[in-house]
A tleap script that builds the chain and sets N, CA, C and O, in Angstrom:
source leaprc.protein.ff14SB
mol = sequence {
  NMET GLU LYS ASP GLU VAL THR GLU PHE MET
  VAL ASP VAL MET GLY GLY TYR TRP PRO GLU
  ASN ALA ALA PHE PHE PRO ILE ILE ILE GLU
  ASN LYS VAL VAL ALA LEU LEU HIE CYS ASP
  ASN TYR THR SER LYS GLU GLN ILE PRO SER
  THR ASP GLY LEU GLU ILE PHE ILE ASP GLN
  ALA GLY ILE ALA LEU GLU LYS THR LEU LEU
  GLN ARG ARG LEU GLN ASP LEU ASP LYS ASN
  SER LYS CGLU
}
set mol.1.N position { -14.474 40.465 -28.361 }
set mol.1.CA position { -13.800 41.058 -27.273 }
set mol.1.C position { -13.143 42.268 -27.467 }
set mol.1.O position { -12.626 42.544 -28.549 }
set mol.2.N position { -13.119 43.111 -26.377 }
set mol.2.CA position { -12.617 44.304 -26.745 }
set mol.2.C position { -11.106 44.256 -26.303 }
set mol.2.O position { -10.638 43.713 -25.302 }
set mol.3.N position { -10.403 45.018 -27.379 }
set mol.3.CA position { -9.080 45.109 -27.321 }
set mol.3.C position { -8.511 46.170 -26.283 }
set mol.3.O position { -8.888 47.337 -26.389 }
set mol.4.N position { -7.699 45.840 -25.376 }
set mol.4.CA position { -7.075 46.692 -24.501 }
set mol.4.C position { -5.766 45.991 -23.970 }
set mol.4.O position { -5.354 44.941 -24.464 }
set mol.5.N position { -5.151 46.635 -22.945 }
set mol.5.CA position { -3.823 46.182 -22.726 }
set mol.5.C position { -3.918 44.808 -22.086 }
set mol.5.O position { -3.077 43.945 -22.339 }
set mol.6.N position { -4.930 44.598 -21.262 }
set mol.6.CA position { -5.122 43.278 -20.514 }
set mol.6.C position { -5.337 42.247 -21.579 }
set mol.6.O position { -4.600 41.270 -21.713 }
set mol.7.N position { -6.429 42.516 -22.367 }
set mol.7.CA position { -6.820 41.389 -23.354 }
set mol.7.C position { -5.812 41.176 -24.370 }
set mol.7.O position { -5.665 40.047 -24.838 }
set mol.8.N position { -5.068 42.195 -24.776 }
set mol.8.CA position { -3.991 41.883 -25.811 }
set mol.8.C position { -2.875 41.019 -25.109 }
set mol.8.O position { -2.295 40.154 -25.765 }
set mol.9.N position { -2.605 41.210 -23.959 }
set mol.9.CA position { -1.522 40.275 -23.112 }
set mol.9.C position { -2.068 38.901 -23.129 }
set mol.9.O position { -1.347 37.942 -23.402 }
set mol.10.N position { -3.523 38.760 -22.798 }
set mol.10.CA position { -3.968 37.326 -22.587 }
set mol.10.C position { -4.002 36.624 -24.082 }
set mol.10.O position { -3.685 35.437 -24.156 }
set mol.11.N position { -4.343 37.265 -25.143 }
set mol.11.CA position { -4.261 36.811 -26.414 }
set mol.11.C position { -2.954 36.521 -26.785 }
set mol.11.O position { -2.767 35.434 -27.332 }
set mol.12.N position { -1.955 37.307 -26.591 }
set mol.12.CA position { -0.550 36.834 -26.751 }
set mol.12.C position { -0.184 35.743 -26.135 }
set mol.12.O position { 0.426 34.892 -26.782 }
set mol.13.N position { -0.456 35.547 -24.853 }
set mol.13.CA position { -0.178 34.293 -24.199 }
set mol.13.C position { -0.729 33.112 -24.616 }
set mol.13.O position { -0.150 32.027 -24.577 }
set mol.14.N position { -1.885 33.314 -25.029 }
set mol.14.CA position { -2.965 32.262 -25.496 }
set mol.14.C position { -2.607 31.820 -26.977 }
set mol.14.O position { -3.286 30.939 -27.506 }
set mol.15.N position { -1.653 32.358 -27.592 }
set mol.15.CA position { -1.375 32.059 -29.041 }
set mol.15.C position { -1.400 33.209 -30.023 }
set mol.15.O position { -0.907 33.123 -31.148 }
set mol.16.N position { -1.910 34.134 -29.617 }
set mol.16.CA position { -1.919 35.426 -30.532 }
set mol.16.C position { -3.132 35.614 -31.496 }
set mol.16.O position { -3.076 36.520 -32.328 }
set mol.17.N position { -4.214 34.811 -31.427 }
set mol.17.CA position { -5.275 34.750 -32.204 }
set mol.17.C position { -6.351 35.532 -31.634 }
set mol.17.O position { -6.421 35.406 -30.411 }
set mol.18.N position { -7.221 36.312 -32.157 }
set mol.18.CA position { -8.362 36.949 -31.763 }
set mol.18.C position { -9.607 36.303 -32.095 }
set mol.18.O position { -10.053 36.333 -33.242 }
set mol.19.N position { -10.225 35.684 -31.078 }
set mol.19.CA position { -11.749 35.040 -31.200 }
set mol.19.C position { -12.780 36.368 -31.354 }
set mol.19.O position { -12.693 37.490 -30.856 }
set mol.20.N position { -13.745 35.803 -32.211 }
set mol.20.CA position { -14.882 36.740 -32.199 }
set mol.20.C position { -15.560 36.880 -30.894 }
set mol.20.O position { -15.875 38.007 -30.511 }
set mol.21.N position { -15.808 35.852 -30.189 }
set mol.21.CA position { -16.485 35.813 -28.869 }
set mol.21.C position { -15.479 35.073 -27.950 }
set mol.21.O position { -14.696 34.233 -28.395 }
set mol.22.N position { -15.542 35.427 -26.648 }
set mol.22.CA position { -14.743 34.649 -25.608 }
set mol.22.C position { -15.513 34.780 -24.330 }
set mol.22.O position { -16.356 35.660 -24.155 }
set mol.23.N position { -15.189 33.860 -23.431 }
set mol.23.CA position { -15.799 34.063 -22.012 }
set mol.23.C position { -14.678 33.734 -21.119 }
set mol.23.O position { -13.896 32.836 -21.430 }
set mol.24.N position { -14.553 34.389 -20.053 }
set mol.24.CA position { -13.631 33.963 -18.996 }
set mol.24.C position { -14.244 33.786 -17.657 }
set mol.24.O position { -15.051 34.614 -17.237 }
set mol.25.N position { -13.877 32.677 -16.924 }
set mol.25.CA position { -14.548 32.248 -15.773 }
set mol.25.C position { -13.508 32.110 -14.713 }
set mol.25.O position { -12.683 31.196 -14.678 }
set mol.26.N position { -13.610 33.129 -13.810 }
set mol.26.CA position { -12.554 33.001 -12.663 }
set mol.26.C position { -12.963 31.956 -11.591 }
set mol.26.O position { -14.118 31.861 -11.175 }
set mol.27.N position { -11.931 31.178 -11.174 }
set mol.27.CA position { -12.080 30.413 -10.063 }
set mol.27.C position { -11.705 31.241 -8.796 }
set mol.27.O position { -10.570 31.713 -8.724 }
set mol.28.N position { -12.564 31.429 -7.842 }
set mol.28.CA position { -12.273 32.329 -6.792 }
set mol.28.C position { -12.120 31.570 -5.404 }
set mol.28.O position { -12.907 30.699 -5.032 }
set mol.29.N position { -11.005 32.007 -4.677 }
set mol.29.CA position { -10.854 31.308 -3.292 }
set mol.29.C position { -10.447 32.437 -2.456 }
set mol.29.O position { -9.531 33.195 -2.775 }
set mol.30.N position { -11.249 32.560 -1.205 }
set mol.30.CA position { -11.006 33.466 -0.336 }
set mol.30.C position { -10.980 34.882 -0.949 }
set mol.30.O position { -10.057 35.656 -0.698 }
set mol.31.N position { -11.992 35.200 -1.744 }
set mol.31.CA position { -12.035 36.485 -2.585 }
set mol.31.C position { -10.864 36.725 -3.602 }
set mol.31.O position { -10.763 37.857 -4.075 }
set mol.32.N position { -10.054 35.843 -3.941 }
set mol.32.CA position { -8.899 35.925 -4.761 }
set mol.32.C position { -8.969 35.053 -5.914 }
set mol.32.O position { -9.242 33.858 -5.799 }
set mol.33.N position { -8.701 35.685 -7.166 }
set mol.33.CA position { -8.909 34.779 -8.452 }
set mol.33.C position { -7.686 33.946 -8.447 }
set mol.33.O position { -6.584 34.494 -8.451 }
set mol.34.N position { -7.817 32.564 -8.437 }
set mol.34.CA position { -6.617 31.711 -8.310 }
set mol.34.C position { -6.459 30.971 -9.635 }
set mol.34.O position { -5.455 30.290 -9.843 }
set mol.35.N position { -7.478 31.098 -10.571 }
set mol.35.CA position { -7.484 30.353 -11.923 }
set mol.35.C position { -8.351 30.960 -12.701 }
set mol.35.O position { -9.297 31.607 -12.253 }
set mol.36.N position { -8.096 30.799 -13.986 }
set mol.36.CA position { -8.950 31.615 -14.921 }
set mol.36.C position { -9.299 30.483 -16.113 }
set mol.36.O position { -8.359 29.993 -16.739 }
set mol.37.N position { -10.535 30.126 -16.375 }
set mol.37.CA position { -10.848 29.353 -17.524 }
set mol.37.C position { -11.482 30.189 -18.618 }
set mol.37.O position { -12.466 30.915 -18.471 }
set mol.38.N position { -10.784 29.992 -19.749 }
set mol.38.CA position { -10.949 30.902 -20.981 }
set mol.38.C position { -11.386 29.786 -22.097 }
set mol.38.O position { -10.774 28.808 -22.525 }
set mol.39.N position { -12.683 30.313 -22.401 }
set mol.39.CA position { -13.385 29.617 -23.651 }
set mol.39.C position { -13.539 30.514 -24.708 }
set mol.39.O position { -13.796 31.694 -24.469 }
set mol.40.N position { -13.397 30.040 -26.010 }
set mol.40.CA position { -13.745 30.970 -27.244 }
set mol.40.C position { -14.191 30.259 -28.426 }
set mol.40.O position { -14.179 29.030 -28.492 }
set mol.41.N position { -14.591 31.035 -29.380 }
set mol.41.CA position { -15.055 30.321 -30.741 }
set mol.41.C position { -14.274 30.534 -31.744 }
set mol.41.O position { -14.809 30.666 -32.844 }
set mol.42.N position { -12.973 30.615 -31.647 }
set mol.42.CA position { -12.010 30.778 -32.652 }
set mol.42.C position { -12.105 29.906 -33.825 }
set mol.42.O position { -12.121 30.336 -34.978 }
set mol.43.N position { -12.174 28.527 -33.462 }
set mol.43.CA position { -12.266 27.564 -34.630 }
set mol.43.C position { -13.610 27.497 -35.323 }
set mol.43.O position { -13.699 27.313 -36.537 }
set mol.44.N position { -14.683 27.654 -34.504 }
set mol.44.CA position { -16.025 27.387 -35.044 }
set mol.44.C position { -16.636 28.715 -35.582 }
set mol.44.O position { -17.412 28.722 -36.538 }
set mol.45.N position { -16.247 29.838 -34.918 }
set mol.45.CA position { -16.845 31.120 -35.232 }
set mol.45.C position { -18.157 31.145 -34.816 }
set mol.45.O position { -18.757 32.214 -34.930 }
set mol.46.N position { -18.761 30.128 -34.327 }
set mol.46.CA position { -20.357 30.132 -33.879 }
set mol.46.C position { -20.391 30.934 -32.450 }
set mol.46.O position { -19.409 31.090 -31.724 }
set mol.47.N position { -21.623 31.377 -32.211 }
set mol.47.CA position { -21.956 32.026 -30.994 }
set mol.47.C position { -21.729 31.026 -29.897 }
set mol.47.O position { -22.035 29.841 -30.031 }
set mol.48.N position { -21.203 31.506 -28.843 }
set mol.48.CA position { -20.882 30.806 -27.592 }
set mol.48.C position { -22.242 30.486 -27.047 }
set mol.48.O position { -23.041 31.398 -26.837 }
set mol.49.N position { -22.565 29.135 -26.789 }
set mol.49.CA position { -23.939 28.856 -26.202 }
set mol.49.C position { -23.972 29.422 -24.741 }
set mol.49.O position { -23.098 30.102 -24.204 }
set mol.50.N position { -25.135 29.008 -24.223 }
set mol.50.CA position { -25.377 29.387 -22.613 }
set mol.50.C position { -24.251 28.793 -21.858 }
set mol.50.O position { -23.784 27.682 -22.109 }
set mol.51.N position { -23.833 29.588 -20.918 }
set mol.51.CA position { -22.797 29.149 -20.172 }
set mol.51.C position { -23.282 28.787 -18.657 }
set mol.51.O position { -22.483 28.454 -17.781 }
set mol.52.N position { -24.491 28.878 -18.485 }
set mol.52.CA position { -25.058 28.585 -17.095 }
set mol.52.C position { -24.440 27.325 -16.350 }
set mol.52.O position { -23.944 27.448 -15.230 }
set mol.53.N position { -24.484 26.250 -16.941 }
set mol.53.CA position { -23.958 25.068 -16.475 }
set mol.53.C position { -22.439 25.200 -16.222 }
set mol.53.O position { -21.921 24.645 -15.253 }
set mol.54.N position { -21.865 25.798 -16.935 }
set mol.54.CA position { -20.246 25.927 -16.819 }
set mol.54.C position { -19.984 26.844 -15.690 }
set mol.54.O position { -19.022 26.656 -14.945 }
set mol.55.N position { -20.855 27.893 -15.526 }
set mol.55.CA position { -20.756 28.728 -14.379 }
set mol.55.C position { -20.937 28.173 -12.948 }
set mol.55.O position { -20.256 28.527 -11.986 }
set mol.56.N position { -21.907 27.288 -12.920 }
set mol.56.CA position { -22.144 26.458 -11.794 }
set mol.56.C position { -21.028 25.593 -11.450 }
set mol.56.O position { -20.586 25.542 -10.303 }
set mol.57.N position { -20.555 24.900 -12.429 }
set mol.57.CA position { -19.440 23.825 -12.371 }
set mol.57.C position { -18.092 24.779 -11.796 }
set mol.57.O position { -17.447 24.304 -10.862 }
set mol.58.N position { -17.705 26.048 -12.335 }
set mol.58.CA position { -16.757 26.728 -11.833 }
set mol.58.C position { -16.874 27.237 -10.502 }
set mol.58.O position { -15.910 27.345 -9.743 }
set mol.59.N position { -18.208 27.594 -10.174 }
set mol.59.CA position { -18.490 27.884 -8.598 }
set mol.59.C position { -18.361 26.836 -7.641 }
set mol.59.O position { -18.121 26.985 -6.442 }
set mol.60.N position { -18.583 25.478 -8.418 }
set mol.60.CA position { -18.421 24.545 -7.310 }
set mol.60.C position { -16.979 24.083 -7.240 }
set mol.60.O position { -16.582 23.532 -6.214 }
set mol.61.N position { -16.206 24.267 -8.231 }
set mol.61.CA position { -14.898 23.787 -8.297 }
set mol.61.C position { -13.920 24.881 -7.247 }
set mol.61.O position { -12.916 24.562 -6.610 }
set mol.62.N position { -14.530 26.132 -7.311 }
set mol.62.CA position { -13.957 27.072 -6.258 }
set mol.62.C position { -14.286 26.692 -4.886 }
set mol.62.O position { -13.380 26.651 -4.053 }
set mol.63.N position { -15.547 26.397 -4.550 }
set mol.63.CA position { -15.998 25.944 -3.237 }
set mol.63.C position { -15.049 24.718 -2.956 }
set mol.63.O position { -14.377 24.807 -1.929 }
set mol.64.N position { -14.905 23.625 -3.701 }
set mol.64.CA position { -14.266 22.482 -3.442 }
set mol.64.C position { -12.781 22.799 -2.995 }
set mol.64.O position { -12.290 22.372 -1.950 }
set mol.65.N position { -12.138 23.586 -3.898 }
set mol.65.CA position { -10.757 24.109 -3.591 }
set mol.65.C position { -10.651 24.592 -2.190 }
set mol.65.O position { -9.886 24.131 -1.342 }
set mol.66.N position { -11.635 25.727 -2.004 }
set mol.66.CA position { -11.612 26.525 -0.595 }
set mol.66.C position { -11.789 25.558 0.346 }
set mol.66.O position { -10.961 25.528 1.256 }
set mol.67.N position { -12.742 24.696 0.344 }
set mol.67.CA position { -12.853 23.650 1.420 }
set mol.67.C position { -11.616 22.712 1.607 }
set mol.67.O position { -11.303 22.420 2.761 }
set mol.68.N position { -10.946 22.256 0.643 }
set mol.68.CA position { -9.708 21.598 0.747 }
set mol.68.C position { -8.659 22.345 1.467 }
set mol.68.O position { -7.964 21.800 2.324 }
set mol.69.N position { -8.522 23.721 1.096 }
set mol.69.CA position { -7.666 24.709 1.761 }
set mol.69.C position { -8.000 24.868 3.304 }
set mol.69.O position { -7.113 24.892 4.157 }
set mol.70.N position { -9.097 24.953 3.537 }
set mol.70.CA position { -9.534 25.025 5.020 }
set mol.70.C position { -9.303 23.762 5.781 }
set mol.70.O position { -8.818 23.821 6.911 }
set mol.71.N position { -9.614 22.654 5.244 }
set mol.71.CA position { -9.381 21.303 5.754 }
set mol.71.C position { -7.909 21.119 6.081 }
set mol.71.O position { -7.603 20.530 7.117 }
set mol.72.N position { -6.875 21.644 5.163 }
set mol.72.CA position { -5.505 21.570 5.391 }
set mol.72.C position { -5.225 22.514 6.428 }
set mol.72.O position { -4.357 22.077 7.183 }
set mol.73.N position { -5.684 23.753 6.768 }
set mol.73.CA position { -5.331 24.583 7.604 }
set mol.73.C position { -5.730 23.914 8.974 }
set mol.73.O position { -4.959 23.920 9.934 }
set mol.74.N position { -7.005 23.326 9.007 }
set mol.74.CA position { -7.302 22.773 10.301 }
set mol.74.C position { -6.486 21.648 10.693 }
set mol.74.O position { -6.108 21.520 11.857 }
set mol.75.N position { -6.165 20.734 9.679 }
set mol.75.CA position { -5.129 19.708 10.069 }
set mol.75.C position { -3.710 20.300 10.683 }
set mol.75.O position { -3.178 19.893 11.716 }
set mol.76.N position { -3.289 21.195 9.950 }
set mol.76.CA position { -1.933 21.795 10.230 }
set mol.76.C position { -2.321 22.385 11.969 }
set mol.76.O position { -1.536 22.111 12.876 }
set mol.77.N position { -3.349 23.034 12.184 }
set mol.77.CA position { -3.687 23.621 13.497 }
set mol.77.C position { -3.567 22.469 14.533 }
set mol.77.O position { -2.911 22.518 15.573 }
set mol.78.N position { -4.393 21.304 14.027 }
set mol.78.CA position { -4.529 20.150 15.019 }
set mol.78.C position { -3.179 19.504 15.169 }
set mol.78.O position { -2.908 18.970 16.244 }
set mol.79.N position { -2.271 19.507 14.139 }
set mol.79.CA position { -0.901 18.751 14.168 }
set mol.79.C position { -0.043 19.818 15.173 }
set mol.79.O position { 0.669 19.353 16.063 }
set mol.80.N position { -0.155 21.151 14.983 }
set mol.80.CA position { 0.555 21.971 15.861 }
set mol.80.C position { 0.113 21.980 17.250 }
set mol.80.O position { 0.957 22.058 18.143 }
set mol.81.N position { -1.234 21.900 17.537 }
set mol.81.CA position { -1.556 21.910 18.966 }
set mol.81.C position { -0.990 20.599 19.688 }
set mol.81.O position { -0.649 20.650 20.869 }
set mol.82.N position { -0.912 19.533 19.005 }
set mol.82.CA position { -0.457 18.332 19.557 }
set mol.82.C position { 1.042 18.155 19.873 }
set mol.82.O position { 1.473 17.262 20.603 }
set mol.83.N position { 1.840 19.141 19.220 }
set mol.83.CA position { 3.303 19.143 19.355 }
set mol.83.C position { 3.583 19.863 20.814 }
set mol.83.O position { 4.737 20.013 21.217 }
savepdb mol mol.pdb
quit
């Protein structure tokens, strides 16, 4: 992981240790990052395996959260139109 101002901040927030490899997966809703999943190999030092399945899961989580947000907005609109 390359050291820069952003990664140094992230590492400090997560305990101050520098893993050899790390992966960050953003959960995106309406083109905005709302959460960030961090995975690293600090304890094992082994290469991080393929993340294809995890990437699909993260994408699906973002879609599910966005769907929930849209459903709430529709419910609010429906509620407001009945008042």
